[in-house]
N, C-alpha and C positions, 0 to 999 in steps of 0.2 A: 364080033363087036367092031363097029366102024371106028377108025382112028380118031375122028373128031369127037365122037361121043366119049371115048375113053379119055381123051385129053381134058375134056370139060369135067369129067368125073374126078380126075386127079386134082384139078384146080379147086373144086369144091372141097375136097378132103383137106387141102393145104389151108384154105381160108378158115375152115372149122378148127384147125389146129392153132391158128392165131388167136382164137377166142372170140372172134367177132364174125358174124356172117354178113356178107356184103349184099344186102337186099336194098332195093330202091328207097325204102323208108328209113333205113338205119344209118345212113352216112352222116358224118359230122361229129361235133363234140357236145357233151352234155353241159348244162349250166354249171354244175359242180366243177367239172374239169376247167371251164373257162375262169371261174372265180379263183380256183387254186393257181392257175397260170398268172392271173393279174396280181394276186397276192405275192407270188414269188418275184415277179418283175418289180413290184413296189418295194420289197425288202432289199433287193439287189440295188435298186436306185438309191434308196435311203443310205445304204452303206457306201456306194461307189461315188456319189456326187461330191460329198465333202472331201474325199480323197483326191478326186480330180481337181477340185479347186485348190487344194493345198499344193499339189504338184504343179499346177499352172502358175501359181504365185511364185513358187521357188524357181521355176524356169524363167519367169519374167525378171526376177532379181539377178539370176545368173547371166542372163542375156545382156542386161544393162551393164553389169560388171565387165563382161567380155568386150563390149563396145568401148568402154573406157580403156581397157588394156590395149586394144588395137589402136586407139587414138594416141595413147602415150607412146606406144612403140613407133608410131609414125613420127611423132615429135623427136624421138630419139634418133630415128633414121635420118630425118632432116638435119639434125645437128651434126651427125657424122658425115653425111655426104656433102654438106655445104661448108663444113669446117668452121662453124660458128655456133655459139650457144643458142638453144631454143627453149623458151619457157612455155609451159602449158598453164593458161589462166582459166579459172573456173568461176562461174556465177551460180551460187547454190539456190537462191530463192529470189524471185519466183520463176526465173527463166530456165534453170537446169541446163546450162550449156557450157561449152568450153571452146577456147581458141588457142592458137599458137602464135608466138611472135619471136622474131630473131632478136637475140640479146637477152639481158637479164632484167630489163626495166618492166615492171608491172604496176599499173595496168599498161597494156601494150600501147606503145606510141603508134600513131596512124600509119606511117610509112613502113613499119616493120611487121605488119600482120600478115600471116600466111593465109592465102585464099586458094582453095583447090577443091577437089571433089568433096561433096557433102557439106560444104560451107556456104554461108550466105556472103553478101558483098563485104561485110565487115569481118569475115573469118570465123564467125560463130557456127558451131555445130551443136544440135540439141539431141537429147535422148528422145527417141521416137515412141517408145512404148509406155509412156506415162510415168516412168521411174524418175526418181529424184536423186540429185547429188546433195547429200546432207552435210558433208564435210569436205572442203576442197581447198587445201593449201596450194600455193603455186609450186609447181615442180619445174626445175630447170635442168636441162641436159647439156653438158659441155661437148666440145668437138670430138671427144673420145668416146662419147656415149654414156658417160657416168653422170649420175645425178649429183648436183652440188650439195644437196641435203636430202635425207630420207623424208618421205612423206606418205600419208595415208589418205586416200579419198574414199569416202563412204557412200555407197549407193543403196537406195531403199526402193522397194517396189511401190506401185501406184496405190495399193491399199494400206501401206505402212505396216505390213505384217512381217516383213523380213528385210534384212540388210546384209550386205557383204562389204568387206574392205578390199580396196585395191592398194596394195603395198608397193612402194617404189623404194628399193634399197639404194644406198650410196653407190653401189657398183653399176646401177642402172637397170638391174633386174626388176621386172614387174610381175606380180603374181596376185591372184585372187585368194583371199583367205577369210575365215570366219571373223566376225566382229569381236574385238578384244584380244585377238592373237597378236603377240609381239611381232613387230616388223623386223626381219633380220637385217 
């Protein structure tokens, strides 16, 4: 028996073992197989999409809170490096923005506003992802990096379905926590 014929014969045996013969007219899927596949994809989408939306909103809220933490740490760093108090002034509605000024006078006097990276000409920086600052007291850091008074800034996502608090303790420590948790 020639080798090529023997090899073809072995391939035919293997394809018959798979349960389907590969003839020119039998390739492809049946309608029933396609309907089952579409139904499985539909069920997985129906379960997965709401979970994805929930995850996305939680990440949006967490991201906005982290932006506030970075900004407050920058104000604290400015106070320490320049040996002068710095205050973080916020506007909650409708602008959702904050700025720093040297000293403790709020609203910030014109000549004492810090302008730098990510600020406009008046020193304002806004939350970019549509999140909102819903509670924003003025936080002042002294030249040692401590806050003159504790405060909590509340951040809410753009769909108003989740909030987080950014807590500033009197020692100057800044952390993100769940809404309603006592600020240490």
